[in-house]
C-alpha positions in Angstrom: -0.2 0.0 -0.1 2.8 2.3 1.0 4.4 1.7 -2.5 1.1 2.8 -4.3 0.8 5.6 -1.8 4.4 6.6 -3.3 3.2 5.8 -7.0 0.2 7.9 -6.8 1.9 11.2 -4.9 4.9 10.4 -7.9 2.3 11.1 -10.3 0.8 13.6 -8.9 4.0 15.7 -8.2 4.8 15.4 -11.7 1.5 16.9 -12.6 2.0 19.8 -10.5 5.3 20.4 -12.1 3.7 21.1 -14.8 1.4 23.6 -13.6 3.9 25.5 -11.9 6.3 25.5 -15.5 2.8 26.7 -17.1 2.3 29.5 -14.6 6.0 30.4 -14.9 5.5 31.2 -18.2 2.0 33.0 -17.3 4.7 35.3 -15.0 7.0 35.6 -17.7 4.5 37.1 -20.1 3.3 39.4 -17.1 7.2 40.4 -16.6 6.8 41.2 -20.5 4.0 43.5 -20.4 5.5 45.7 -17.2 8.7 45.8 -19.3 7.0 47.3 -22.2 4.0 48.6 -20.7 4.8 52.2 -21.9 4.1 51.2 -25.8 0.7 49.7 -24.4 -1.3 52.4 -25.7 0.7 53.8 -28.6 -1.6 54.2 -31.4 -1.6 55.5 -34.9 -4.1 58.3 -36.2 -6.8 56.5 -38.3 -6.8 56.6 -42.2 -8.9 60.3 -43.2 -10.3 61.0 -46.9 -11.0 59.1 -49.3 -8.0 58.1 -50.8 -8.0 55.0 -49.0 -7.0 51.2 -50.0 -9.3 48.6 -51.3 -10.7 46.1 -48.9 -12.8 42.6 -48.9 -14.6 42.6 -45.8 -15.4 38.5 -45.6 -18.2 37.3 -43.3 -18.3 33.1 -43.0 -21.3 32.1 -41.7 -23.2 29.0 -40.8 -26.8 29.0 -39.1 -26.7 32.4 -37.8 -30.6 33.5 -38.0 -30.9 35.4 -35.1 -27.1 37.9 -35.4 -26.6 37.9 -39.3 -28.8 41.2 -39.9 -27.1 42.8 -36.9 -23.6 41.7 -38.8 -24.8 43.0 -42.0 -26.0 46.4 -41.0 -22.7 47.2 -39.1 -20.3 46.3 -42.0 -22.8 48.4 -44.2 -22.3 51.1 -42.0 -18.6 51.2 -41.8 -17.4 54.7 -42.6 -15.3 54.3 -45.3 -15.7 55.0 -49.2 -18.5 53.1 -50.7 -16.4 52.1 -54.3 -13.2 51.0 -52.0 -14.7 47.8 -50.2 -16.8 44.8 -50.6 -18.4 42.3 -49.1 -18.5 38.9 -49.4 -20.9 36.8 -47.0 -20.0 33.5 -47.3 -23.0 30.9 -46.5 -22.7 27.4 -45.8 -26.0 27.7 -44.1 -28.8 25.3 -44.1 -31.9 27.3 -42.6 -34.1 30.1 -42.6 -30.5 32.2 -42.6 -30.3 31.6 -46.6 -33.3 33.5 -46.7 -32.8 36.4 -44.6 -29.3 36.8 -46.1 -30.4 37.1 -49.6 -33.1 39.5 -48.7 -30.4 41.6 -46.8 -27.8 41.3 -49.7 -30.5 42.9 -52.4 -31.4 45.5 -50.3 -28.1 46.8 -50.0 -27.5 46.2 -53.8 -30.4 48.7 -54.6 -28.4 51.0 -52.6 -25.2 50.4 -54.8 -23.2 48.2 -52.2 -20.6 46.1 -53.6 -21.7 42.7 -52.2 -22.0 38.9 -53.0 -23.9 36.2 -51.3 -21.6 32.9 -51.8 -22.7 29.7 -51.1 -21.2 26.6 -51.5 -23.5 23.0 -52.3 -21.1 21.1 -49.9 -19.5 22.6 -46.4 -15.8 21.4 -47.2 -13.3 22.4 -44.4 -16.1 24.5 -42.6 -14.8 27.5 -42.1 -11.4 27.7 -43.4 -13.1 25.8 -46.6 -15.4 29.1 -47.0 -12.6 31.4 -46.6 -10.2 29.2 -48.9 -12.8 28.5 -51.4 -13.9 32.7 -51.6 -14.1 33.7 -54.8 -12.0 36.3 -56.6 -14.9 38.4 -57.8 -17.4 39.7 -55.9 -20.6 42.0 -56.6 -20.2 45.0 -59.0 -16.4 45.3 -59.4 -13.5 42.7 -59.7 -10.9 42.8 -57.1 -8.1 44.8 -58.6 -4.7 44.4 -58.9 -3.2 46.0 -55.5 -6.4 45.2 -53.3 -4.5 43.4 -50.8 -6.3 43.5 -47.8 -8.9 40.8 -46.0 -11.2 42.2 -42.9 -12.8 39.1 -41.2 -15.9 39.1 -39.2 -18.2 36.1 -37.0 -21.5 36.7 -37.0 -21.4 37.7 -33.2 -19.5 40.6 -33.8 -20.7 44.6 -34.3 -17.9 46.5 -35.5 -18.1 50.1 -34.9 -18.2 52.5 -38.1 -14.3 53.3 -37.9 -13.0 50.1 -37.8 -11.4 49.9 -41.3 -10.0 53.5 -40.7 -8.7 52.9 -37.4 -7.1 49.3 -38.3 -6.1 49.8 -41.8 -3.0 51.9 -40.9 -1.1 49.4 -39.3 -1.1 47.5 -42.2 0.0 50.9 -44.5 2.9 51.7 -42.1 4.7 48.4 -42.4 4.4 45.9 -45.6 5.8 43.0 -43.4 2.6 42.8 -40.9 0.9 39.9 -42.2 -1.9 40.8 -40.0 -3.4 43.4 -37.4 -6.2 42.0 -34.4 -8.1 44.2 -32.3 -9.3 43.3 -29.1 -12.8 41.9 -28.2 -15.1 43.5 -26.4 -18.4 42.5 -24.8 -21.7 43.4 -25.2 -23.2 41.3 -23.1 -20.5 41.5 -20.4 -22.9 41.8 -17.6 -25.9 39.5 -18.8 -24.8 36.5 -16.0 -21.9 35.5 -14.1 -20.9 33.2 -16.7 -20.7 36.5 -19.4 -18.5 37.8 -16.6 -16.3 35.2 -16.0 -15.6 34.7 -19.8 -15.2 38.8 -20.1 -12.7 38.4 -17.1 -10.3 35.6 -19.2 -10.9 37.3 -22.6 -9.8 40.6 -21.7 -6.5 39.2 -19.8 -5.9 37.3 -23.1 -6.1 40.3 -25.3 -4.3 42.8 -22.6 -1.7 40.6 -21.5 -1.2 37.5 -23.6 -1.7 39.4 -27.2 0.5 42.7 -26.4 3.3 41.1 -24.8 3.5 38.2 -27.9 3.1 41.0 -30.5 5.5 43.3 -28.4 8.4 40.8 -28.0 8.2 39.3 -31.3 6.9 35.9 -30.0 4.0 34.3 -32.2 0.8 36.3 -31.5 -2.2 34.9 -33.3 -5.3 36.0 -35.5 -8.5 35.2 -33.2 -10.4 34.1 -36.2 -12.5 37.6 -36.3 -12.3 41.2 -35.9 -8.7 41.5 -37.7 -7.5 42.5 -41.2 -5.2 40.4 -43.3 -2.7 41.0 -45.7 -3.4 38.8 -48.7 0.1 38.2 -49.9 0.7 37.0 -46.5 -2.2 34.6 -46.7 -0.7 32.9 -49.9 2.5 33.1 -48.8 2.1 30.8 -45.9 -0.4 28.5 -47.8 -3.7 29.8 -47.5 -6.0 29.0 -45.4 -6.3 25.1 -44.1 -8.9 23.0 -42.8 -6.4 19.9 -41.2 -7.4 21.6 -37.8 -10.2 23.3 -36.5 -8.6 26.5 -35.5 -7.6 27.5 -38.5 -6.7 31.4 -37.3 -4.6 30.0 -35.1 -2.7 27.7 -37.4 -2.3 29.9 -40.0 -0.8 32.4 -37.6 1.9 30.0 -36.8 2.7 29.3 -40.8 2.7 33.1 -41.5 5.0 34.2 -38.7 7.3 30.9 -39.5 7.5 32.5 -43.1 8.9 35.9 -41.6 5.9 38.0 -41.5 4.9 40.2 -38.5 1.7 40.0 -36.4 0.2 42.9 -35.1 -2.1 43.8 -32.0 -3.8 47.3 -31.3 -5.5 47.2 -27.7 -6.8 50.7 -28.4 -9.4 49.5 -31.0 -11.7 47.2 -29.7 -14.6 45.3 -31.8 -17.5 44.8 -29.5 -19.2 40.8 -29.8 -21.5 38.7 -28.0 -20.3 36.2 -25.6 -21.9 32.8 -25.1 -24.6 32.4 -22.8 -25.4 28.8 -22.0 -23.1 26.3 -20.7 -23.7 24.4 -24.2 -22.3 27.3 -25.7 -19.2 28.0 -23.7 -18.5 24.0 -24.1 -18.5 24.4 -27.7 -16.2 27.4 -27.8 -13.8 25.7 -25.0 -13.8 22.7 -27.2 -13.1 24.1 -30.1 -9.8 26.4 -28.6 -8.8 23.4 -26.5 -8.8 20.5 -29.2 -7.6 23.3 -31.9 -4.4 24.5 -30.0 -3.4 20.9 -29.4 -4.0 19.9 -33.1 -1.5 22.8 -34.1 0.9 21.7 -31.8 0.9 18.3 -33.2 1.1 20.1 -36.6 3.5 22.8 -36.1 5.7 22.5 -33.0 8.6 20.6 -34.7 8.6 23.5 -37.4 9.2 26.2 -34.6 12.1 24.4 -33.0 13.3 23.9 -36.4 13.3 27.6 -36.7 15.5 30.9 -36.5 13.6 32.3 -33.8 15.0 33.2 -30.6 15.0 30.6 -27.6 12.5 32.7 -25.9 10.1 33.1 -28.9 9.6 29.3 -29.4 9.4 28.7 -25.5 6.3 30.8 -25.3 4.8 29.1 -28.3 5.3 26.2 -27.2 3.1 27.1 -23.9 1.0 29.0 -26.2 0.3 25.9 -28.3 0.1 23.3 -25.5 -1.7 25.6 -23.2 -5.0 23.2 -23.1 -2.2 20.5 -21.8 -2.7 22.2 -18.5 -6.4 20.4 -18.4 -5.0 17.0 -18.7 -2.5 17.8 -15.4 -4.8 19.7 -13.6 -8.1 16.8 -14.2 -5.1 14.0 -13.2 -4.0 15.7 -10.2 -7.5 16.6 -8.8 -8.6 13.2 -9.5 -5.5 11.9 -7.5 -5.6 14.6 -4.4 -8.3 12.4 -3.0 -6.7 8.8 -2.9 -3.2 10.7 -1.3 -5.6 12.4 1.3 -6.5 9.1 2.5 -3.0 7.6 2.1 -1.6 10.9 4.1 -4.0 9.6 7.0 -2.9 6.2 7.1 0.8 7.0 6.5 1.3 10.4 8.3 4.6 9.4 9.2 6.2 8.6 5.7 3.6 11.0 3.5 3.4 14.5 5.5 6.8 15.6 5.0 6.2 15.2 1.1 3.0 17.3 1.5 4.8 19.6 3.7 6.1 20.8 0.5 2.5 22.0 -1.2 2.2 25.4 -0.4 4.8 25.4 -2.9 2.1 24.9 -5.6 0.6 27.8 -4.4 2.5 29.7 -7.0 0.7 29.0 -9.7 -2.6 30.5 -7.6 -0.5 33.7 -6.9 0.8 33.7 -10.6 -2.9 33.6 -12.1 -3.9 35.8 -9.7 -1.5 38.4 -10.8 -1.8 37.8 -14.1 -5.9 38.8 -14.4 -5.1 41.6 -11.9 -2.8 43.2 -13.9 -5.1 42.8 -17.0 -8.3 44.2 -14.5 -6.5 46.9 -13.6 -5.8 48.2 -17.5 -9.2 48.0 -18.0 -10.6 49.8 -14.7 -7.2 52.1 -14.0 -7.8 51.9 -10.7 -6.6 49.8 -8.1 -9.6 49.6 -5.6 -11.7 49.1 -8.8 -9.3 46.2 -10.3 -9.2 44.1 -6.6 -12.8 44.5 -6.4 -13.5 42.9 -9.7 -10.7 40.3 -8.9 -12.0 39.4 -5.4 -15.7 39.1 -7.5 -14.6 36.8 -9.9 -11.4 35.6 -10.1 -12.7 32.4 -7.6 -15.9 31.8 -9.4 -13.5 31.9 -12.7 -10.9 29.1 -11.6 -14.1 27.3 -10.1 -16.4 27.1 -13.5 -12.9 26.6 -14.9 -11.8 23.3 -13.1 -15.4 22.3 -13.6 -14.6 22.2 -17.4 -11.3 20.3 -17.0 -12.7 16.9 -17.9 -14.3 18.3 -21.1 -11.0 19.9 -21.8 -9.0 17.6 -21.2 -10.8 15.7 -23.5 -10.9 17.8 -26.5 -6.3 18.1 -25.6 -6.4 14.8 -25.6 -8.3 14.2 -29.3 -6.0 17.1 -30.6 -2.9 16.1 -29.1 -4.0 12.0 -30.7 -4.6 13.7 -33.9 -8.6 12.2 -33.8 -10.8 14.4 -35.9 -14.0 15.5 -35.5 -16.7 18.0 -36.5 -15.8 22.0 -36.3 -19.2 22.6 -33.7 -20.0 26.2 -34.5 -21.0 28.1 -31.0 -24.4 29.0 -31.0 -24.9 32.8 -31.2 -28.7 34.4 -29.4 -29.3 38.0 -30.1 -29.3 38.2 -26.2 -27.4 41.8 -24.8 -29.4 42.6 -22.0 -30.8 40.4 -18.9 -34.5 40.7 -19.9 -33.8 39.1 -23.3 -34.4 35.1 -23.2 -32.9 32.6 -25.2 -35.4 30.3 -24.9 -36.5 28.1 -27.6 -33.6 29.2 -29.5 -33.1 26.2 -32.8 -29.1 26.1 -32.3 -29.7 24.9 -28.3 -28.6 21.4 -27.7 -31.5 19.3 -26.5 -29.9 16.2 -25.2 -27.1 16.0 -22.7 -23.9 15.1 -23.9 -22.7 11.9 -22.8 -19.6 13.5 -21.1 -22.1 15.4 -18.8 -22.8 12.5 -16.9 -19.2 11.7 -16.3 -18.9 15.2 -15.0 -21.7 14.3 -13.0 -19.7 11.6 -11.5 -16.7 13.3 -10.9 -18.7 16.1 -8.9 -20.0 12.9 -6.8 -16.4 12.0 -6.6 -15.0 15.2 -5.3 -17.9 15.6 -2.8 -17.2 12.5 -1.1 -13.5 13.4 -0.8 -14.5 16.7 0.2 -16.7 15.4 3.1 -14.0 12.6 3.7 -10.9 15.6 4.3 -13.4 17.5 6.7 -13.7 14.0 8.3 -10.0 13.2 8.8 -9.1 17.1 9.2 -6.9 17.0 6.4 -6.9 20.3 5.1 -4.4 21.2 2.8 -5.9 19.8 0.0 -9.8 20.4 0.9 -10.1 23.6 -1.1 -8.7 22.1 -4.2 -11.4 19.2 -3.5 -14.4 21.7 -2.6 -13.2 24.1 -5.6 -13.1 20.6 -8.0 -16.6 19.6 -6.3 -18.5 23.0 -6.9 -17.4 23.6 -10.3 -18.1 20.1 -11.6 -21.5 20.8 -9.8 -22.1 24.1 -11.7 -21.1 22.8 -15.1 -23.4 19.4 -14.8 -26.1 21.7 -13.6 -26.5 24.6 -16.0 -25.8 21.8 -19.2 -28.9 20.1 -18.0 -31.0 23.3 -17.1 -29.8 25.2 -20.3 -31.1 22.2 -22.6 -33.0 23.7 -25.7 
C-alpha cells in the first residue's frame, strides 16, 4: 500500500510540476508586459479622406439567423468610401439564414453596395474551407490588382463604423505586417456570472498575452475575427487550411514562420456577443482547446527548427500546449483524494512530503497577478481592479476547474490527431438581462455523454471533500471543494440550459 501511495504521489507531483512550469510562463508574460507597458496604448491616427486602399470584408457564417442582420448592418455602416470596399457573405447555412441573407443582400445592392452572397453545395473544410473557397470576384467589381486586404468578422460581432479607418494604418505603415488584430469587447458582459467570467478571461488574454507576444516578437495569433489580413501573406503561408479546427491559429503560426509580422492593437475594440449557455461555452472551449493541441501537433517541430529566439520558441510551445494544462489539472484533481487517504494512513511517511504542497500556491498567485494586471488595465484603478478580481477570480477558477474533463478530452483528442467536426458556437442575439434565449433552435436538447461523467466527478470530489473534513486533512480541501463545486455547476447548467 505504501508503494502505491508513493507511486500516486509521484504522478501527482509530476502533474503539479507541469502546472508550475505553465504558471512560470504566465509570470514571464506578465513581466514582459510591465517591461513594455509604455507602448501599451500607443496608436496610429485613423486613415482620413477618400484616398484609401480597397478592402474585401468576408463574413463566414453558418446558421446564424438570430444575429446575421445585425452583423450585415454594422458592416454596411462602415465609414469608408463605398467604392473602396466589397462584402462577401460566405454562407454555408442550411436554415432560414439563407433567405435572411438573400433579402439583405438585395436591399444593399439596390443602395449601391458591392456585396455578394456566396453559397457552397458542400460545406467542405467548414470555416477554413469557406475562406479558402471565397471567389476572387464579387458583386459589381473585380478585386483589382493591389487590392491586398481582407477584413474578417464572425457573426456575433458588431464592429463600429470607424473600424476600417482605425485598423488599416498599421498594415500601411509596414509592408511586412501580415495581420492586425484588435481586442474583443463584450456587449453582454453583465448578462450573467458566466458572461462576466468569460469577459474576465478574454480581457486578460488580449491585454497581456496578445500584447506581449506581439511586442516581444513571439507568435501572437489571429483570433479568427475582428482582424485585417494582407492577402499576399495568406498566400505566402499556404492559404487557409482545414486540417485543424482552429484555422486562425494555424495560419498565424505558418505566417510567422515565413517571416511575417503579426500586430495587435489594444486601443481599438470590436464589440461582440459572449456565449450565454453552458452548452455554447463548452462548444467554444472544445474548439479552442482541441484546435490548439492540433496546431501543436502540426507546427511545434517547425517552431523548434526555425530561427526564432529561444524565448519565442518556448512561448510558442507554452501557447500551443496551453490546453494540456487541463490534462494535468484533471489528473492531479483525481489523485488528490486518494493521496489524502494515504496521508491519513501513513502520516509519518507522507506528511513530510506533503509539507511542500504550499509551493504550489505559486500557480495560484501567478494567475491572480495575471488577472489583476488585466483588470487594472481595464479599470485604471487599483481599488476597482481589486474589487473585480475578488468578485470574479474564484468563480472563474472554479468553473474552469469544472470544465477540466471536457477540456482535457479536447486536448487529448487534438494531441492524438483524432478528427472531429467543426462545432459552431450558437449565437442568440441576447445582450440584456431581459432578453431570453429560450426556444432558440441552435441549443442542444440532449445531455451530452460527457456530462454524465462530469456528474460522477462532482460526486467523487464531493465525497473526498467530506472525507478531508472528517479526518481534518485541510491542505487539499480547498482544491477538492473547488472541483466539487465547479463540476456541480457545469453539470447543473448543462442540464438546465438545454433547448
